[in-house]
MMTF fields as JSON, N, C-alpha, C and O atoms, coordinates in Angstrom:
{
  "mmtfVersion": "1.0.0",
  "mmtfProducer": "UNKNOWN",
  "numBonds": 435,
  "numAtoms": 436,
  "numGroups": 109,
  "numChains": 1,
  "numModels": 1,
  "chainsPerModel": [1],
  "groupsPerChain": [109],
  "chainIdList": ["A"],
  "bondAtomList": [4, 2, 8, 6, 12, 10, 16, 14, 20, 18, 24, 22, 28, 26, 32, 30, 36, 34, 40, 38, 44, 42, 48, 46, 52, 50, 56, 54, 60, 58, 64, 62, 68, 66, 72, 70, 76, 74, 80, 78, 84, 82, 88, 86, 92, 90, 96, 94, 100, 98, 104, 102, 108, 106, 112, 110, 116, 114, 120, 118, 124, 122, 128, 126, 132, 130, 136, 134, 140, 138, 144, 142, 148, 146, 152, 150, 156, 154, 160, 158, 164, 162, 168, 166, 172, 170, 176, 174, 180, 178, 184, 182, 188, 186, 192, 190, 196, 194, 200, 198, 204, 202, 208, 206, 212, 210, 216, 214, 220, 218, 224, 222, 228, 226, 232, 230, 236, 234, 240, 238, 244, 242, 248, 246, 252, 250, 256, 254, 260, 258, 264, 262, 268, 266, 272, 270, 276, 274, 280, 278, 284, 282, 288, 286, 292, 290, 296, 294, 300, 298, 304, 302, 308, 306, 312, 310, 316, 314, 320, 318, 324, 322, 328, 326, 332, 330, 336, 334, 340, 338, 344, 342, 348, 346, 352, 350, 356, 354, 360, 358, 364, 362, 368, 366, 372, 370, 376, 374, 380, 378, 384, 382, 388, 386, 392, 390, 396, 394, 400, 398, 404, 402, 408, 406, 412, 410, 416, 414, 420, 418, 424, 422, 428, 426, 432, 430],
  "bondOrderList": [1, 1, 1, 1, 1, 1, 1, 1, 1, 1, 1, 1, 1, 1, 1, 1, 1, 1, 1, 1, 1, 1, 1, 1, 1, 1, 1, 1, 1, 1, 1, 1, 1, 1, 1, 1, 1, 1, 1, 1, 1, 1, 1, 1, 1, 1, 1, 1, 1, 1, 1, 1, 1, 1, 1, 1, 1, 1, 1, 1, 1, 1, 1, 1, 1, 1, 1, 1, 1, 1, 1, 1, 1, 1, 1, 1, 1, 1, 1, 1, 1, 1, 1, 1, 1, 1, 1, 1, 1, 1, 1, 1, 1, 1, 1, 1, 1, 1, 1, 1, 1, 1, 1, 1, 1, 1, 1, 1],
  "groupList": [{"groupName": "MET", "atomNameList": ["N", "CA", "C", "O"], "elementList": ["N", "C", "C", "O"], "formalChargeList": [0, 0, 0, 0], "bondAtomList": [1, 0, 2, 1, 3, 2], "bondOrderList": [1, 1, 2], "singleLetterCode": "M", "chemCompType": "L-PEPTIDE LINKING"}, {"groupName": "THR", "atomNameList": ["N", "CA", "C", "O"], "elementList": ["N", "C", "C", "O"], "formalChargeList": [0, 0, 0, 0], "bondAtomList": [1, 0, 2, 1, 3, 2], "bondOrderList": [1, 1, 2], "singleLetterCode": "T", "chemCompType": "L-PEPTIDE LINKING"}, {"groupName": "ASP", "atomNameList": ["N", "CA", "C", "O"], "elementList": ["N", "C", "C", "O"], "formalChargeList": [0, 0, 0, 0], "bondAtomList": [1, 0, 2, 1, 3, 2], "bondOrderList": [1, 1, 2], "singleLetterCode": "D", "chemCompType": "L-PEPTIDE LINKING"}, {"groupName": "LEU", "atomNameList": ["N", "CA", "C", "O"], "elementList": ["N", "C", "C", "O"], "formalChargeList": [0, 0, 0, 0], "bondAtomList": [1, 0, 2, 1, 3, 2], "bondOrderList": [1, 1, 2], "singleLetterCode": "L", "chemCompType": "L-PEPTIDE LINKING"}, {"groupName": "LYS", "atomNameList": ["N", "CA", "C", "O"], "elementList": ["N", "C", "C", "O"], "formalChargeList": [0, 0, 0, 0], "bondAtomList": [1, 0, 2, 1, 3, 2], "bondOrderList": [1, 1, 2], "singleLetterCode": "K", "chemCompType": "L-PEPTIDE LINKING"}, {"groupName": "ASN", "atomNameList": ["N", "CA", "C", "O"], "elementList": ["N", "C", "C", "O"], "formalChargeList": [0, 0, 0, 0], "bondAtomList": [1, 0, 2, 1, 3, 2], "bondOrderList": [1, 1, 2], "singleLetterCode": "N", "chemCompType": "L-PEPTIDE LINKING"}, {"groupName": "HIS", "atomNameList": ["N", "CA", "C", "O"], "elementList": ["N", "C", "C", "O"], "formalChargeList": [0, 0, 0, 0], "bondAtomList": [1, 0, 2, 1, 3, 2], "bondOrderList": [1, 1, 2], "singleLetterCode": "H", "chemCompType": "L-PEPTIDE LINKING"}, {"groupName": "GLU", "atomNameList": ["N", "CA", "C", "O"], "elementList": ["N", "C", "C", "O"], "formalChargeList": [0, 0, 0, 0], "bondAtomList": [1, 0, 2, 1, 3, 2], "bondOrderList": [1, 1, 2], "singleLetterCode": "E", "chemCompType": "L-PEPTIDE LINKING"}, {"groupName": "ILE", "atomNameList": ["N", "CA", "C", "O"], "elementList": ["N", "C", "C", "O"], "formalChargeList": [0, 0, 0, 0], "bondAtomList": [1, 0, 2, 1, 3, 2], "bondOrderList": [1, 1, 2], "singleLetterCode": "I", "chemCompType": "L-PEPTIDE LINKING"}, {"groupName": "VAL", "atomNameList": ["N", "CA", "C", "O"], "elementList": ["N", "C", "C", "O"], "formalChargeList": [0, 0, 0, 0], "bondAtomList": [1, 0, 2, 1, 3, 2], "bondOrderList": [1, 1, 2], "singleLetterCode": "V", "chemCompType": "L-PEPTIDE LINKING"}, {"groupName": "ALA", "atomNameList": ["N", "CA", "C", "O"], "elementList": ["N", "C", "C", "O"], "formalChargeList": [0, 0, 0, 0], "bondAtomList": [1, 0, 2, 1, 3, 2], "bondOrderList": [1, 1, 2], "singleLetterCode": "A", "chemCompType": "L-PEPTIDE LINKING"}, {"groupName": "ARG", "atomNameList": ["N", "CA", "C", "O"], "elementList": ["N", "C", "C", "O"], "formalChargeList": [0, 0, 0, 0], "bondAtomList": [1, 0, 2, 1, 3, 2], "bondOrderList": [1, 1, 2], "singleLetterCode": "R", "chemCompType": "L-PEPTIDE LINKING"}, {"groupName": "GLN", "atomNameList": ["N", "CA", "C", "O"], "elementList": ["N", "C", "C", "O"], "formalChargeList": [0, 0, 0, 0], "bondAtomList": [1, 0, 2, 1, 3, 2], "bondOrderList": [1, 1, 2], "singleLetterCode": "Q", "chemCompType": "L-PEPTIDE LINKING"}, {"groupName": "PRO", "atomNameList": ["N", "CA", "C", "O"], "elementList": ["N", "C", "C", "O"], "formalChargeList": [0, 0, 0, 0], "bondAtomList": [1, 0, 2, 1, 3, 2], "bondOrderList": [1, 1, 2], "singleLetterCode": "P", "chemCompType": "L-PEPTIDE LINKING"}, {"groupName": "TYR", "atomNameList": ["N", "CA", "C", "O"], "elementList": ["N", "C", "C", "O"], "formalChargeList": [0, 0, 0, 0], "bondAtomList": [1, 0, 2, 1, 3, 2], "bondOrderList": [1, 1, 2], "singleLetterCode": "Y", "chemCompType": "L-PEPTIDE LINKING"}, {"groupName": "GLY", "atomNameList": ["N", "CA", "C", "O"], "elementList": ["N", "C", "C", "O"], "formalChargeList": [0, 0, 0, 0], "bondAtomList": [1, 0, 2, 1, 3, 2], "bondOrderList": [1, 1, 2], "singleLetterCode": "G", "chemCompType": "PEPTIDE LINKING"}, {"groupName": "CYS", "atomNameList": ["N", "CA", "C", "O"], "elementList": ["N", "C", "C", "O"], "formalChargeList": [0, 0, 0, 0], "bondAtomList": [1, 0, 2, 1, 3, 2], "bondOrderList": [1, 1, 2], "singleLetterCode": "C", "chemCompType": "L-PEPTIDE LINKING"}, {"groupName": "SER", "atomNameList": ["N", "CA", "C", "O"], "elementList": ["N", "C", "C", "O"], "formalChargeList": [0, 0, 0, 0], "bondAtomList": [1, 0, 2, 1, 3, 2], "bondOrderList": [1, 1, 2], "singleLetterCode": "S", "chemCompType": "L-PEPTIDE LINKING"}, {"groupName": "PHE", "atomNameList": ["N", "CA", "C", "O"], "elementList": ["N", "C", "C", "O"], "formalChargeList": [0, 0, 0, 0], "bondAtomList": [1, 0, 2, 1, 3, 2], "bondOrderList": [1, 1, 2], "singleLetterCode": "F", "chemCompType": "L-PEPTIDE LINKING"}, {"groupName": "TRP", "atomNameList": ["N", "CA", "C", "O"], "elementList": ["N", "C", "C", "O"], "formalChargeList": [0, 0, 0, 0], "bondAtomList": [1, 0, 2, 1, 3, 2], "bondOrderList": [1, 1, 2], "singleLetterCode": "W", "chemCompType": "L-PEPTIDE LINKING"}],
  "groupTypeList": [0, 1, 2, 3, 4, 5, 0, 1, 2, 2, 2, 3, 6, 7, 0, 8, 9, 7, 10, 11, 1, 7, 12, 11, 11, 11, 4, 7, 7, 4, 4, 3, 13, 9, 14, 3, 9, 2, 15, 16, 14, 14, 4, 17, 3, 1, 4, 10, 3, 4, 7, 3, 7, 6, 2, 9, 12, 6, 10, 3, 5, 18, 2, 15, 15, 11, 13, 7, 11, 18, 3, 15, 4, 14, 3, 7, 2, 15, 9, 2, 11, 8, 11, 18, 15, 3, 4, 8, 7, 18, 19, 17, 7, 17, 7, 14, 6, 17, 11, 13, 2, 12, 9, 18, 15, 15, 17, 18, 15],
  "groupIdList": [1, 2, 3, 4, 5, 6, 7, 8, 9, 10, 11, 12, 13, 14, 15, 16, 17, 18, 19, 20, 21, 22, 23, 24, 25, 26, 27, 28, 29, 30, 31, 32, 33, 34, 35, 36, 37, 38, 39, 40, 41, 42, 43, 44, 45, 46, 47, 48, 49, 50, 51, 52, 53, 54, 55, 56, 57, 58, 59, 60, 61, 62, 63, 64, 65, 66, 67, 68, 69, 70, 71, 72, 73, 74, 75, 76, 77, 78, 79, 80, 81, 82, 83, 84, 85, 86, 87, 88, 89, 90, 91, 92, 93, 94, 95, 96, 97, 98, 99, 100, 101, 102, 103, 104, 105, 106, 107, 108, 109],
  "secStructList": [7, 7, 7, 4, 4, 4, 7, 7, 2, 2, 2, 2, 2, 2, 2, 2, 2, 2, 2, 2, 2, 2, 2, 2, 2, 2, 2, 2, 1, 7, 3, 3, 3, 3, 3, 3, 3, 6, 6, 3, 3, 3, 1, 7, 2, 2, 2, 2, 2, 2, 2, 2, 2, 2, 2, 2, 2, 2, 2, 2, 2, 6, 6, 6, 6, 7, 2, 2, 2, 2, 2, 4, 4, 4, 4, 6, 1, 7, 7, 7, 7, 7, 7, 1, 7, 7, 3, 3, 3, 3, 3, 3, 2, 2, 2, 2, 2, 2, 1, 7, 1, 3, 3, 3, 7, 7, 7, 7, 7],
  "xCoordList": [59.825, 58.583, 58.273, 59.146, 57.014, 56.52, 56.299, 55.759, 56.697, 56.463, 55.137, 54.984, 54.133, 52.839, 52.709, 51.871, 53.475, 53.474, 53.517, 52.889, 54.35, 54.632, 53.515, 53.568, 52.529, 51.556, 50.398, 50.121, 49.655, 48.467, 47.299, 47.436, 46.139, 44.972, 44.654, 44.22, 44.876, 44.576, 45.542, 45.199, 46.716, 47.714, 47.331, 47.402, 46.926, 46.505, 45.168, 45.019, 44.299, 43.068, 43.356, 42.83, 44.233, 44.596, 45.352, 45.12, 46.209, 46.792, 45.859, 46.081, 44.841, 43.833, 43.016, 42.795, 42.514, 41.845, 42.704, 42.199, 43.944, 44.887, 44.989, 44.973, 45.099, 45.221, 43.928, 44.005, 42.767, 41.499, 41.273, 40.634, 41.806, 41.669, 42.628, 42.277, 43.789, 44.742, 44.114, 44.276, 43.429, 42.822, 41.771, 41.69, 40.945, 39.881, 40.477, 39.987, 41.546, 42.207, 42.693, 42.541, 43.307, 43.881, 42.744, 42.881, 41.609, 40.468, 40.018, 39.618, 40.078, 39.609, 40.631, 40.318, 41.8, 42.946, 42.856, 42.239, 43.507, 43.571, 44.31, 45.224, 43.851, 44.42, 45.263, 44.928, 46.46, 47.35, 47.518, 47.53, 47.649, 47.798, 49.199, 50.197, 49.256, 50.514, 50.12, 48.952, 51.133, 51.034, 51.744, 52.892, 51.047, 51.609, 51.889, 50.984, 53.181, 53.537, 54.531, 55.555, 54.19, 55.004, 55.547, 56.742, 54.665, 55.022, 55.674, 56.151, 55.654, 56.376, 55.53, 55.039, 55.371, 54.632, 55.577, 56.748, 54.983, 55.769, 54.969, 53.772, 55.596, 54.855, 54.862, 54.002, 55.766, 55.797, 55.09, 55.411, 54.134, 53.522, 54.447, 54.384, 55.278, 56.267, 57.19, 57.534, 57.637, 58.504, 57.77, 58.345, 56.472, 55.7, 55.486, 55.619, 55.165, 54.94, 56.201, 56.145, 57.293, 58.503, 58.899, 59.511, 58.571, 58.783, 57.879, 58.3, 56.636, 55.725, 56.167, 56.11, 56.602, 57.129, 58.325, 58.379, 59.278, 60.347, 60.01, 60.527, 59.05, 58.51, 57.936, 58.185, 57.132, 56.456, 57.626, 57.653, 58.554, 59.583, 60.482, 60.961, 60.661, 61.443, 60.626, 61.201, 59.371, 58.636, 58.6, 58.725, 58.422, 58.351, 59.655, 59.645, 60.842, 62.164, 62.74, 63.849, 61.994, 62.455, 62.605, 61.666, 63.776, 63.992, 63.601, 62.808, 64.139, 63.851, 62.34, 61.748, 61.819, 60.405, 59.361, 58.25, 59.647, 58.609, 58.01, 58.478, 57.04, 56.509, 55.807, 55.629, 55.388, 54.836, 55.858, 55.466, 57.138, 58.213, 58.406, 58.572, 58.396, 58.56, 57.436, 57.708, 56.278, 55.153, 55.004, 54.465, 55.559, 55.745, 54.494, 53.435, 54.634, 53.442, 52.305, 51.198, 52.433, 51.245, 50.195, 49.003, 50.624, 49.707, 49.157, 48.198, 49.864, 49.52, 48.739, 48.076, 48.844, 48.393, 46.898, 46.347, 46.263, 44.842, 44.382, 43.195, 45.326, 45.077, 44.906, 45.752, 43.913, 43.775, 44.657, 44.715, 45.395, 46.275, 46.635, 46.601, 46.957, 47.39, 48.985, 49.61, 49.571, 50.964, 51.534, 52.563, 50.94, 51.326, 50.151, 49.045, 50.432, 49.404, 49.749, 50.764, 48.943, 49.188, 47.905, 46.755, 48.207, 47.114, 47.241, 48.282, 46.143, 46.343, 45.626, 44.504, 46.408, 45.74, 45.984, 46.725, 45.229, 45.304, 45.68, 45.005, 46.768, 47.27, 46.941, 46.852, 46.706, 46.556, 47.774, 48.876, 47.651, 48.713, 49.869, 51.017, 49.652, 50.687, 51.403, 52.632, 50.665, 51.321, 52.173, 53.271, 51.646, 52.254, 53.639, 54.628, 53.711, 54.873, 55.838, 57.023, 55.361, 56.261, 56.96, 57.786, 56.656, 57.237, 58.184, 58.081, 59.135, 60.05, 59.336, 58.172, 59.961, 59.414, 59.11, 58.323, 59.772, 59.617, 59.467, 60.339, 58.282, 58.206, 57.782, 56.823, 58.597, 58.381, 57.404, 57.296, 56.689, 55.845, 54.412, 53.606, 53.983, 52.606, 52.172, 52.982, 50.853, 50.351, 48.953, 48.276, 48.454, 47.194, 46.206, 46.466, 45.113, 44.189, 42.799, 41.97],
  "yCoordList": [-247.365, -246.938, -247.865, -248.285, -248.082, -248.891, -248.079, -246.975, -248.592, -247.937, -248.321, -249.398, -247.435, -247.703, -247.976, -248.753, -247.376, -247.425, -248.824, -249.166, -249.67, -251.029, -252.06, -253.258, -251.502, -252.411, -252.601, -251.699, -253.75, -253.983, -253.385, -252.998, -253.299, -252.862, -253.719, -253.256, -255.048, -255.975, -255.807, -256.08, -255.363, -255.174, -253.882, -253.83, -252.845, -251.689, -251.857, -251.304, -252.58, -252.997, -253.677, -253.313, -254.726, -255.483, -254.514, -254.625, -253.602, -252.775, -251.795, -251.487, -251.305, -250.488, -251.206, -250.68, -252.497, -253.234, -253.483, -253.467, -253.696, -253.976, -252.721, -252.764, -251.537, -250.298, -249.995, -249.531, -250.231, -249.935, -250.916, -250.582, -252.138, -253.152, -252.612, -252.622, -252.178, -251.608, -250.355, -250.189, -249.514, -248.314, -248.674, -248.079, -249.687, -250.17, -250.805, -250.643, -251.534, -252.11, -251.071, -251.181, -250.025, -248.932, -248.152, -247.766, -247.922, -247.298, -247.967, -247.311, -249.354, -250.025, -250.266, -250.74, -249.918, -250.099, -249.045, -247.983, -249.451, -248.506, -247.229, -247.278, -246.117, -244.86, -244.338, -244.528, -243.618, -243.131, -241.662, -241.233, -240.861, -239.382, -238.935, -239.452, -237.944, -237.219, -235.721, -235.339, -234.944, -233.561, -232.762, -233.039, -231.774, -230.914, -229.51, -228.811, -229.097, -227.751, -227.273, -227.906, -226.092, -225.412, -226.33, -226.325, -227.081, -227.823, -229.201, -229.887, -229.537, -230.877, -231.726, -231.251, -232.943, -233.818, -234.423, -234.736, -234.547, -235.197, -236.348, -236.212, -237.43, -238.621, -238.24, -238.729, -237.394, -237.014, -235.721, -234.719, -235.696, -234.46, -233.473, -232.26, -234.034, -233.218, -232.515, -231.363, -233.136, -232.501, -231.481, -230.476, -231.769, -230.858, -229.569, -228.472, -229.7, -228.566, -227.743, -226.513, -228.384, -227.654, -226.906, -225.842, -227.424, -226.65, -225.445, -224.349, -225.665, -224.593, -223.455, -222.261, -223.94, -222.876, -222.216, -220.992, -222.826, -222.275, -221.192, -220.078, -221.563, -220.585, -219.367, -218.248, -219.587, -218.394, -217.544, -216.318, -218.232, -217.43, -216.654, -215.546, -217.309, -216.499, -215.282, -214.232, -215.418, -214.236, -213.147, -211.957, -213.599, -212.593, -211.937, -210.739, -212.53, -211.983, -211.341, -210.809, -211.384, -210.861, -209.375, -208.694, -208.816, -207.389, -206.712, -205.772, -207.154, -206.434, -206.635, -205.725, -207.753, -207.931, -207.473, -207.202, -207.361, -206.822, -208.0, -208.169, -208.744, -209.777, -209.33, -210.112, -207.977, -207.461, -207.487, -207.72, -207.25, -207.33, -208.709, -208.954, -209.69, -211.108, -211.494, -212.184, -211.089, -211.476, -210.743, -211.213, -209.46, -208.621, -208.631, -208.154, -209.178, -209.081, -209.785, -209.438, -210.798, -211.533, -210.636, -210.936, -209.568, -208.534, -207.462, -206.73, -207.454, -206.367, -206.721, -205.872, -208.057, -208.417, -208.831, -209.13, -208.857, -209.167, -210.563, -210.811, -211.496, -212.889, -213.63, -213.484, -214.346, -215.22, -216.336, -217.033, -216.61, -217.759, -218.157, -217.313, -219.367, -219.874, -219.717, -220.157, -219.163, -218.957, -219.777, -220.412, -219.829, -220.529, -221.521, -221.105, -222.738, -223.625, -225.147, -225.571, -225.904, -227.321, -228.014, -227.761, -228.822, -229.608, -231.074, -231.685, -231.645, -233.223, -233.878, -233.532, -234.908, -235.766, -237.261, -237.559, -238.094, -239.556, -240.335, -240.267, -241.112, -241.973, -243.254, -243.585, -244.184, -245.577, -246.209, -245.722, -247.288, -247.846, -248.19, -247.897, -248.76, -249.176, -247.967, -247.96, -246.94, -245.683, -244.994, -244.502, -244.981, -244.403, -245.074, -244.374, -246.464, -247.139, -247.188, -247.487, -246.924, -246.913, -245.607, -245.505, -244.602, -243.27, -243.018, -243.654, -242.053, -241.714, -240.878, -240.536, -240.535, -239.792, -238.369, -237.72, -237.866, -236.455, -236.491, -237.005, -235.902, -236.022, -234.602, -234.025, -234.029, -232.727, -232.655, -233.652, -231.64, -231.429, -231.251, -231.237, -231.109, -231.002, -229.529, -228.616, -229.339, -227.954, -227.944, -228.967, -226.843, -226.735, -226.586, -225.903, -227.321, -227.219, -227.133, -227.043],
  "zCoordList": [-136.13, -136.506, -137.817, -138.576, -137.932, -139.017, -140.301, -140.235, -141.443, -142.683, -143.223, -143.798, -143.047, -143.525, -145.084, -145.542, -145.737, -147.193, -147.745, -148.747, -146.983, -147.448, -146.925, -147.201, -146.166, -145.503, -146.407, -147.198, -146.362, -147.021, -146.283, -145.122, -146.933, -146.252, -145.118, -144.064, -145.328, -144.18, -142.989, -141.839, -143.302, -142.205, -141.452, -140.224, -142.206, -141.556, -140.727, -139.637, -141.26, -140.451, -139.195, -138.144, -139.272, -138.042, -137.087, -135.882, -137.506, -136.656, -135.945, -134.773, -136.609, -136.014, -135.002, -133.911, -135.337, -134.374, -133.061, -131.938, -133.289, -132.03, -131.289, -130.058, -131.947, -131.217, -130.454, -129.317, -131.018, -130.312, -129.169, -128.171, -129.322, -128.126, -126.919, -125.739, -127.35, -126.371, -125.672, -124.463, -126.401, -125.837, -124.817, -123.742, -125.182, -124.248, -123.03, -121.912, -123.263, -122.043, -121.059, -119.842, -121.678, -120.848, -120.146, -118.985, -120.867, -120.22, -118.984, -118.023, -118.983, -117.852, -116.71, -115.618, -117.046, -116.174, -114.933, -115.016, -113.85, -112.7, -113.205, -114.028, -112.659, -112.991, -111.87, -110.701, -112.23, -111.251, -111.503, -112.657, -110.44, -110.702, -111.098, -110.596, -112.028, -112.313, -112.205, -112.28, -112.032, -111.662, -112.742, -113.087, -113.264, -114.336, -113.826, -113.37, -113.909, -113.496, -114.518, -114.773, -115.121, -116.064, -117.212, -117.51, -117.816, -118.991, -118.74, -119.644, -117.464, -117.092, -116.166, -115.142, -116.521, -115.715, -114.551, -114.767, -113.372, -112.23, -111.645, -111.394, -111.437, -110.613, -109.179, -108.447, -108.691, -107.306, -107.057, -107.697, -106.149, -105.842, -105.155, -105.358, -104.362, -103.586, -104.533, -104.267, -105.659, -106.598, -107.49, -107.91, -107.77, -108.495, -107.696, -108.237, -106.443, -105.625, -105.425, -105.422, -105.265, -105.118, -106.356, -106.258, -107.526, -108.77, -108.846, -109.218, -108.49, -108.398, -107.45, -107.745, -106.313, -105.382, -105.951, -105.836, -106.537, -107.247, -108.139, -108.063, -109.072, -110.016, -109.412, -109.86, -108.347, -107.605, -106.92, -107.033, -106.232, -105.606, -106.68, -106.438, -107.843, -108.829, -109.337, -109.622, -109.443, -109.819, -108.758, -109.047, -107.508, -106.338, -106.309, -106.023, -106.564, -106.329, -107.589, -107.555, -108.714, -109.94, -109.864, -109.45, -110.254, -110.365, -109.136, -109.186, -107.946, -106.69, -106.175, -105.595, -106.4, -105.83, -106.704, -106.248, -107.992, -108.852, -109.798, -110.925, -109.334, -110.159, -111.438, -112.372, -111.463, -112.624, -113.818, -114.962, -113.536, -114.576, -115.012, -116.206, -114.064, -114.415, -115.416, -116.4, -115.19, -116.069, -117.34, -118.342, -117.23, -118.554, -119.407, -118.998, -120.585, -121.636, -121.188, -121.6, -120.342, -119.844, -119.219, -119.27, -118.648, -117.958, -119.001, -118.756, -120.17, -121.045, -122.331, -122.927, -122.752, -124.061, -124.034, -125.093, -122.927, -122.919, -123.145, -123.353, -123.108, -123.412, -122.037, -121.155, -121.882, -120.674, -120.683, -121.696, -119.624, -119.606, -118.146, -117.25, -117.93, -116.629, -116.642, -117.607, -115.698, -115.537, -114.465, -114.693, -113.264, -112.136, -111.79, -111.446, -111.893, -111.576, -111.527, -112.079, -110.902, -110.646, -111.315, -110.957, -112.223, -112.86, -112.596, -112.841, -112.081, -111.721, -112.931, -113.302, -113.549, -114.53, -113.965, -113.027, -114.711, -114.381, -115.547, -116.575, -115.454, -116.53, -116.196, -115.014, -117.295, -117.029, -116.45, -116.702, -115.672, -114.888, -115.884, -115.547, -117.026, -117.913, -118.445, -118.519, -118.819, -119.291, -118.202, -118.461, -117.036, -115.886, -115.657, -115.439, -115.708, -115.415, -116.634, -116.49, -117.676, -118.952, -119.185, -120.092, -118.398, -118.549, -117.386, -116.337, -117.589, -116.512, -115.461, -115.67, -114.355, -113.251, -113.543, -112.854, -114.623, -115.052, -116.629, -117.33, -117.169, -118.506, -118.954, -118.441, -120.008, -120.491, -121.59, -122.305, -121.823, -122.978, -122.629, -123.559, -121.383, -121.141, -121.14, -120.984, -121.321, -121.272, -120.699, -120.801, -120.09, -119.56, -120.895, -121.885, -120.701, -121.763, -121.455, -122.36]
}
């Protein structure tokens, strides 16, 4: 990581210009789909759907087939949220290839 405190204003300006140029390049790049399920991005649609299926089966079989118990407070607190879902996003080709097949840390927004 770069220590910004030791950089001159010219260094910072140059870094900002380079970052904006890279952002423009990525915007124009080919986009590839990734699939978000339960906070994890997958490059494989098959793996994403299997994870979604696993989550749903777990809920259906929770405590003797009582999905209400699995969802617990989700059904009581009055807050709208997505619990089981598949979100499709598109990443630039360079970002897509620079990341592993499974990336944790996504959320629906």
